[in-house]
DONU-700437 format. One line per 8 residues: number of its first residue (from 0); their letters; for each residue y, z, x of C-alpha. Coordinates in pm, 1 decimal, padded with zeros to 6 digits. Last residue first. Layout:
NUM) A) Y/Z/X | ...
end
This chain:
408) FCGRGLGL) -04395.4/10442.7/01680.6 | -04272.8/10647.0/01978.8 | -04127.9/10339.0/02145.0 | -04247.9/09994.6/02236.7 | -04065.5/09677.7/02150.5 | -03824.6/09587.1/01872.7 | -04068.0/09392.1/01655.9 | -03958.7/09540.1/01324.9
400) STLDISDA) -04315.9/09580.6/01200.6 | -04373.6/09853.7/01461.6 | -04126.9/10069.0/01271.8 | -04349.7/10071.9/00965.5 | -04093.0/10112.1/00690.6 | -04180.2/10375.6/00428.8 | -03955.8/10641.2/00582.2 | -03640.5/10435.0/00531.7
392) FAKMGVDN) -03728.5/10360.3/00170.3 | -03822.5/10721.9/00094.7 | -03497.6/10833.4/00254.3 | -03300.4/10617.6/00012.7 | -03502.8/10763.1/-00274.0 | -03415.4/11116.5/-00168.0 | -03048.5/11017.6/-00142.1 | -03052.8/10884.2/-00498.5
384) PHLHDGSD) -03214.5/10556.8/-00595.6 | -03038.1/10299.5/-00814.7 | -03237.0/10166.2/-01109.2 | -03306.2/10447.8/-01356.0 | -02934.3/10524.0/-01410.3 | -02965.3/10887.0/-01302.8 | -02978.0/10870.9/-00923.9 | -03357.0/10845.7/-00952.6
376) YATGLRRP) -03581.8/10933.7/-00656.5 | -03736.1/11256.4/-00786.9 | -03770.2/11101.5/-01131.9 | -03978.3/10810.9/-01004.0 | -03831.7/10470.8/-01088.1 | -04016.3/10319.9/-01382.8 | -04256.9/10028.6/-01418.3 | -04513.2/10225.0/-01219.2
368) DAPDRVAR) -04559.1/10462.3/-01516.6 | -04740.1/10786.4/-01431.5 | -04715.5/10718.5/-01057.8 | -04336.8/10677.1/-01095.0 | -04219.9/10423.3/-00839.1 | -04030.8/10517.2/-00521.5 | -04242.1/10426.5/-00216.1 | -04472.1/10181.4/-00397.3
360) DFDAYDDF) -04178.7/09958.3/-00487.8 | -04030.1/09989.9/-00138.2 | -04346.2/09836.5/00008.1 | -04211.8/09708.3/00338.5 | -04353.0/09373.6/00447.3 | -04465.9/09193.2/00760.2 | -04408.7/08865.4/00943.8 | -04300.8/08709.6/00616.5
352) VEGSDRVF) -04365.7/08348.3/00512.9 | -04690.5/08325.2/00710.6 | -04919.1/08436.9/00429.3 | -04702.0/08592.1/00163.1 | -04946.4/08861.8/00053.7 | -04741.3/09171.9/-00018.2 | -04424.3/08972.7/-00078.2 | -04609.2/08734.5/-00312.1
344) ANVQQRRA) -04755.3/09017.5/-00518.4 | -04406.7/09163.8/-00536.1 | -04267.9/08838.4/-00676.3 | -04535.7/08827.3/-00946.0 | -04486.3/09194.9/-01034.2 | -04113.8/09144.4/-01066.1 | -04167.1/08837.5/-01284.3 | -04396.3/09035.1/-01516.6
336) ETDETWGG) -04135.8/09310.6/-01532.4 | -03868.2/09055.6/-01622.5 | -04089.1/08934.3/-01910.0 | -04168.2/09285.7/-02035.7 | -03795.5/09341.9/-02049.5 | -03538.8/09519.2/-01830.9 | -03180.1/09400.5/-01860.8 | -03020.4/09721.0/-01978.2
328) WTFDKYPT) -02713.1/09902.6/-01857.1 | -02886.5/10239.7/-01822.8 | -03201.4/10096.1/-01665.4 | -03489.8/10195.9/-01893.6 | -03745.3/10017.4/-01667.5 | -03604.7/09968.1/-01318.6 | -03888.4/09934.9/-01068.9 | -03827.5/09835.0/-00703.4
320) ITAGVVRM) -03856.7/09483.0/-00564.3 | -04090.7/09458.7/-00263.9 | -03945.6/09424.1/00083.4 | -03991.6/09128.2/00317.4 | -03983.1/09170.2/00694.4 | -03860.6/08871.4/00894.8 | -03865.0/08832.9/01275.8 | -03583.7/08622.5/01411.5
312) GRRHARDA) -03609.7/08319.6/01639.3 | -03335.6/08119.4/01472.0 | -03594.1/07896.0/01304.9 | -03758.2/08213.2/01178.2 | -03435.7/08312.1/01003.3 | -03414.9/07974.3/00829.7 | -03778.7/07995.1/00721.0 | -03742.3/08351.1/00593.1
304) IETMGAII) -03437.2/08259.8/00385.0 | -03611.2/07949.8/00249.1 | -03920.5/08149.4/00153.1 | -03714.0/08414.8/-00021.4 | -03535.4/08145.6/-00220.6 | -03865.0/07980.2/-00318.3 | -04002.7/08319.3/-00422.3 | -03699.3/08380.8/-00643.0
296) QEASAGGL) -03732.1/08034.7/-00797.7 | -04104.9/08082.2/-00861.5 | -04044.5/08421.2/-01020.1 | -03808.9/08249.4/-01261.2 | -03437.9/08309.2/-01254.6 | -03191.7/08466.9/-01496.0 | -03302.7/08822.4/-01567.3 | -03504.3/08868.4/-01249.9
288) DNIGEFLI) -03229.4/08756.2/-01014.0 | -03055.3/09093.0/-00990.6 | -03378.4/09258.7/-00871.6 | -03434.1/08985.4/-00613.5 | -03326.9/09127.5/-00280.4 | -03463.0/09336.7/00003.4 | -03496.1/09105.3/00304.0 | -03531.0/09298.5/00630.4
280) LTRAGPQS) -03422.0/09068.1/00911.3 | -03509.6/09126.0/01276.9 | -03351.3/09019.1/01606.9 | -02976.8/09022.5/01551.8 | -02809.8/09069.6/01892.0 | -02469.8/08961.7/01767.0 | -02474.6/08888.2/01391.5 | -02442.2/08514.1/01323.5
272) LVDRDLRD) -02782.8/08480.0/01153.8 | -02730.7/08770.3/00916.8 | -02399.9/08793.1/00729.2 | -02238.3/08456.9/00791.1 | -02549.6/08239.9/00822.4 | -02726.4/08407.1/00529.6 | -02425.4/08396.9/00301.2 | -02530.0/08094.7/00094.3
264) LASPNTAT) -02896.0/08191.6/00067.1 | -02813.9/08552.4/-00019.3 | -02593.6/08417.2/-00295.5 | -02218.7/08429.9/-00256.1 | -02020.6/08724.9/-00391.1 | -01661.8/08607.5/-00350.6 | -01692.1/08262.4/-00508.9 | -01993.1/08360.9/-00717.6
256) GATIRNST) -02366.1/08363.7/-00655.7 | -02704.7/08228.1/-00752.4 | -03068.8/08228.4/-00637.5 | -03087.9/08523.6/-00401.0 | -02862.7/08762.5/-00589.1 | -02591.2/09013.2/-00503.2 | -02476.9/09260.8/-00767.8 | -02341.6/09503.3/-00502.1
248) IGANLVGA) -02344.6/09353.9/-00154.1 | -02579.4/09467.2/00122.2 | -02551.6/09334.7/00476.6 | -02600.3/09671.8/00648.5 | -02660.9/09645.5/01021.8 | -02912.8/09853.5/01217.2 | -02882.4/09856.8/01596.0 | -03161.3/09934.8/01841.3
240) GPRCANLR) -03059.5/10091.0/02172.6 | -03259.7/10409.4/02145.9 | -03616.8/10337.8/02031.2 | -03793.8/10642.2/01889.4 | -03529.5/10885.0/01765.5 | -03284.4/10597.9/01744.5 | -03515.7/10411.0/01510.6 | -03548.1/10699.6/01266.9
232) ASLLDPWR) -03171.1/10754.6/01257.8 | -03116.5/10382.3/01207.2 | -03360.7/10382.6/00915.7 | -03149.5/10656.5/00759.4 | -02836.8/10446.3/00795.0 | -03021.7/10140.7/00655.4 | -03135.7/10357.4/00359.0 | -02780.4/10455.4/00266.2
224) QNTDATSF) -02732.0/10828.8/00319.2 | -02424.0/10794.4/00537.6 | -02265.9/11122.4/00417.0 | -01920.5/11005.7/00303.1 | -02038.6/10924.0/-00050.1 | -02374.9/11053.7/-00171.1 | -02598.8/10761.5/-00264.1 | -02502.3/10600.7/-00593.3
216) SGDTISDG) -02449.0/10256.3/-00440.0 | -02584.6/10245.9/-00085.9 | -02520.1/09878.8/-00012.6 | -02896.0/09841.2/00020.9 | -02933.1/09943.3/-00344.1 | -02630.3/09736.6/-00440.8 | -02780.2/09412.2/-00306.6 | -02968.6/09320.5/00008.4
208) LAVVSGTR) -02989.9/09182.4/00358.2 | -03072.4/09459.2/00607.1 | -03008.6/09332.2/00960.4 | -03208.3/09485.9/01245.8 | -03052.6/09481.3/01591.4 | -03143.5/09395.0/01947.4 | -03313.1/09586.9/02226.9 | -03084.1/09421.6/02475.7
200) PATVDVGS) -02937.9/09724.4/02646.0 | -02593.0/09791.7/02502.3 | -02246.4/09643.6/02481.0 | -02109.9/09742.3/02142.4 | -02022.7/09553.9/01825.2 | -01823.1/09657.4/01517.0 | -01821.4/09438.7/01209.0 | -01652.1/09308.8/00895.9
192) LFPWSTTT) -01316.0/09487.6/00881.2 | -01055.6/09317.5/00659.1 | -01044.1/09594.7/00396.5 | -01327.2/09853.1/00373.1 | -01348.8/10005.9/00023.7 | -01339.7/10358.4/-00117.5 | -00967.8/10423.6/-00140.2 | -00737.9/10698.8/-00015.3
184) WTYADGTT) -00381.9/10821.6/-00016.0 | -00145.9/11007.1/00216.2 | -00239.2/10890.0/00561.9 | 00060.2/11001.4/00767.9 | -00094.4/11341.5/00839.1 | -00416.6/11198.2/00978.5 | -00369.6/11331.7/01327.2 | -00434.3/11127.4/01640.8
176) DAAHDGAG) -00177.6/10864.8/01551.4 | -00216.6/10531.8/01732.9 | -00259.3/10321.2/01418.8 | 00042.2/10484.3/01254.4 | 00263.8/10175.8/01239.0 | 00506.8/10170.2/00949.0 | 00544.9/10394.9/00643.6 | 00674.9/10107.5/00430.2
168) YDTWYVTQ) 00392.3/10133.2/00179.4 | 00231.7/10476.3/00195.4 | -00031.4/10532.9/00460.0 | -00393.2/10455.7/00384.7 | -00729.4/10629.9/00439.7 | -01080.2/10504.9/00363.7 | -01336.4/10737.2/00204.4 | -01685.0/10589.8/00232.0
160) QAWWHDTI) -01933.5/10484.2/-00036.5 | -01819.2/10133.0/00063.4 | -01830.2/09967.2/-00277.0 | -01569.3/09694.2/-00237.0 | -01606.6/09518.6/00093.8 | -01269.1/09364.5/00156.9 | -01048.1/09058.8/00155.1 | -00691.9/09153.1/00069.3
152) HTVQGPLH) -00421.0/08918.9/-00053.5 | -00040.7/08935.6/-00056.7 | 00042.7/09144.5/00248.3 | 00407.0/09121.7/00351.1 | 00425.4/09185.0/00721.0 | 00343.1/09476.8/00947.7 | -00019.8/09550.5/00862.0 | -00130.5/09824.7/01104.1
144) LSVVLDAL) -00507.3/09849.5/01135.4 | -00706.6/10161.3/01226.8 | -01076.0/10162.9/01315.8 | -01243.8/10503.7/01325.5 | -01583.1/10558.8/01482.4 | -01827.9/10810.0/01341.0 | -02141.7/10874.5/01544.9 | -02507.7/10778.7/01506.6
136) APVALRVP) -02521.6/10631.5/01857.9 | -02242.3/10728.9/02092.0 | -01962.2/10487.7/02186.3 | -01833.4/10513.5/02542.9 | -01508.8/10316.6/02538.2 | -01409.7/10018.6/02748.5 | -01247.4/09797.5/02485.4 | -01373.3/09441.7/02458.6
128) DSVAEGGA) -01133.8/09175.7/02328.0 | -01118.1/09144.2/01952.0 | -01296.4/08899.7/01723.6 | -01097.2/08729.4/01449.3 | -01204.6/08562.3/01126.7 | -01072.9/08286.9/00905.2 | -01062.6/08189.7/00537.9 | -00685.3/08213.5/00530.0
120) PITVERKG) -00572.3/08232.4/00890.2 | -00592.6/08553.4/01094.3 | -00272.8/08644.8/01275.8 | -00317.9/08865.4/01580.0 | -00090.1/09120.4/01741.1 | -00155.6/09332.9/02049.4 | -00216.1/09040.9/02276.9 | -00470.5/09009.9/02558.6
112) GFRVDYPR) -00672.4/08751.2/02369.4 | -00687.5/08997.2/02081.9 | -00620.8/09352.4/02192.9 | -00742.8/09691.3/02067.4 | -00552.8/10005.2/02168.5 | -00761.5/10319.9/02205.5 | -00718.9/10607.7/01958.6 | -00815.3/10947.6/02099.5
104) AVASGGDR) -00974.6/11224.4/01892.6 | -00902.1/11046.9/01566.0 | -00799.7/11231.5/01247.3 | -00862.8/11085.3/00898.4 | -01124.1/11346.6/00805.5 | -01275.7/11495.5/01119.8 | -01211.2/11402.7/01480.5 | -01342.6/11047.7/01461.1
96) LGVTAHGI) -01403.1/10858.1/01779.6 | -01159.3/10581.3/01856.8 | -01045.1/10231.5/01769.3 | -00693.9/10092.6/01746.5 | -00527.0/09788.9/01594.2 | -00162.0/09684.5/01595.2 | 00032.5/09412.0/01417.8 | -00256.4/09261.9/01223.0
88) TVPDTAYA) -00116.3/08956.3/01049.7 | -00273.7/08805.2/00738.8 | -00290.0/08436.2/00653.3 | -00268.1/08332.2/00286.9 | -00528.4/08219.9/00032.7 | -00758.6/08510.3/00104.8 | -01136.0/08498.1/00068.0 | -01255.4/08519.2/00427.8
80) NTLRIRVS) -00975.0/08711.5/00596.2 | -01223.5/08879.6/00826.5 | -01205.3/09113.7/01123.9 | -01456.7/09180.4/01400.9 | -01419.0/09478.9/01632.6 | -01512.1/09525.7/01997.8 | -01676.9/09811.0/02185.9 | -01776.3/09898.0/02539.4
72) SGGVSTHV) -02031.8/10138.7/02690.2 | -02277.7/10139.3/02403.4 | -02438.0/10338.2/02123.8 | -02656.4/10197.2/01846.4 | -02623.0/10283.0/01476.9 | -02255.2/10361.8/01433.9 | -02095.7/10510.9/01123.0 | -01760.6/10366.1/01017.9
64) PMRVTVES) -01433.0/10546.3/00942.4 | -01147.2/10320.4/00828.6 | -00773.6/10387.1/00875.9 | -00521.0/10163.9/00699.0 | -00159.2/10127.7/00808.7 | 00128.4/09996.0/00595.0 | 00444.3/09813.2/00689.8 | 00412.4/09584.7/00387.3
56) MGSVEYHE) 00258.4/09594.4/00039.8 | 00493.1/09511.6/-00246.3 | 00235.7/09314.1/-00438.2 | -00141.1/09295.7/-00402.8 | -00388.1/09020.1/-00483.8 | -00763.4/09059.2/-00477.5 | -01062.6/08940.9/-00278.8 | -01411.2/09088.5/-00291.8
48) SASTAWTG) -01749.6/09094.4/-00123.4 | -01699.8/09074.4/00251.9 | -02021.1/09197.3/00413.1 | -02043.7/09511.7/00622.6 | -02139.9/09573.3/00981.9 | -02210.2/09849.6/01229.9 | -02368.2/09869.1/01576.0 | -02393.7/09495.5/01634.8
40) TWGRQGVL) -02526.3/09420.7/01978.5 | -02337.0/09249.9/02259.3 | -02538.6/09219.8/02576.1 | -02577.0/09424.5/02892.9 | -02629.9/09317.9/03251.4 | -02267.2/09224.2/03306.0 | -02134.6/09137.8/02960.8 | -02374.0/08873.8/02836.4
32) QDAQTPAV) -02478.2/08787.5/02481.3 | -02136.1/08691.2/02353.4 | -02091.6/08444.8/02640.2 | -02412.1/08269.8/02534.6 | -02264.7/08232.5/02188.7 | -02305.1/08430.0/01868.6 | -02162.6/08261.5/01559.8 | -01834.3/08376.2/01404.4
24) PGALVTLV) -01810.3/08263.9/01044.6 | -01528.4/08027.0/00950.9 | -01163.1/07940.2/01017.7 | -01174.1/08096.1/01360.1 | -00969.9/08333.6/01571.1 | -01172.6/08429.2/01877.8 | -00991.6/08577.2/02172.7 | -01182.4/08658.1/02488.1
16) ALVVPMLV) -01003.4/08884.8/02731.1 | -01254.4/09073.2/02944.9 | -01235.2/09422.0/03092.4 | -00957.6/09555.4/02870.5 | -00797.0/09866.9/03014.3 | -00888.0/10185.1/02824.3 | -00796.9/10211.7/02510.0 | -01056.7/09762.7/01031.9
8) VFRGRISR) -01194.8/09929.1/-00321.2 | -00850.7/09912.4/-00292.4 | -00932.9/09798.0/-00644.3 | -01176.5/10076.4/-00717.2 | -01121.1/10440.9/-00640.7 | -00770.5/10576.2/-00582.5 | -00735.9/10921.4/-00430.8 | -00418.5/11125.6/-00398.8
0) M) -00369.8/11352.0/-00100.4
end
């Protein structure tokens, strides 16, 4: 099996047919919140962060493993064509529990408005009908998408830290395969898939809004060692039913963005406020802003994000910016350090801006030089934490600060 890293860098009978194909972000509605006595809660999510052109791609199937946070009795998938200039057609989609590698124990057909095929317009999204499937917490689901037509543009999440499996061009529909034999090459990005929701008790979900550190960059691939994954494991041990959604994008900033990597302010509605069951936001951003924005601008952006989330009834936990002196690719100066300290002082004592805070800085800094990432937590570039650092983040969060009700906290 050949591996490509970088540019290719988402059943039982349907119980309810609700097709959503929109030209913008999908917002939760009253219907989204009720399926019998249970509501939709996000169990997994990622944020679109890249768009690129391809040529010669048709009759191909992609198979994507994703790691759940909360379990549920039914599942649906959310797809995005956010940055493409052309529509994309999904000819066949399936979802099922992983059986190791690219194998699926039993793939269940996914429908869209009762139909097997769905065409997502440029800039649009699609939400599938529910599939009755018992989804465990902290398990690997596999979403497979058959792309029958000529594919010219792909919207994806680039740095997935997860092996994703593809068939060769022209191989046809292998979405229903149980074995992974047809999947002959791999990438490390999630194309078109933006979320997986389950019906679960209404505990709600936590959304982690962040940059490459939240995205899991430099954590061990294929092991789900991102700090939101590890937080999910802690939560499930104490409060089963709580989802944790990862809205991290590599190089993301609060105060500025690009066409395919919008600022945290610009993507807040899409990636946080529209998530089904979202109850709490953890805001861990700002390190990429330090070189080009003042501390006052970063604080103003954080304040606006918190205010908008509060207006939607969400609880907001701020996180301090972690140290990065001697970062391999530069950017640290005494001035940026002074800004970091100013922002962190605000996070720790924000008044009513944040409901609580997580001191990620304190969790991973070097006691001998607090401007540096501690050696035990350093992936090697002096900015991105390794798996031990990711665990330190997850362990440093006071679970009672998340406002998800009583448990073993």
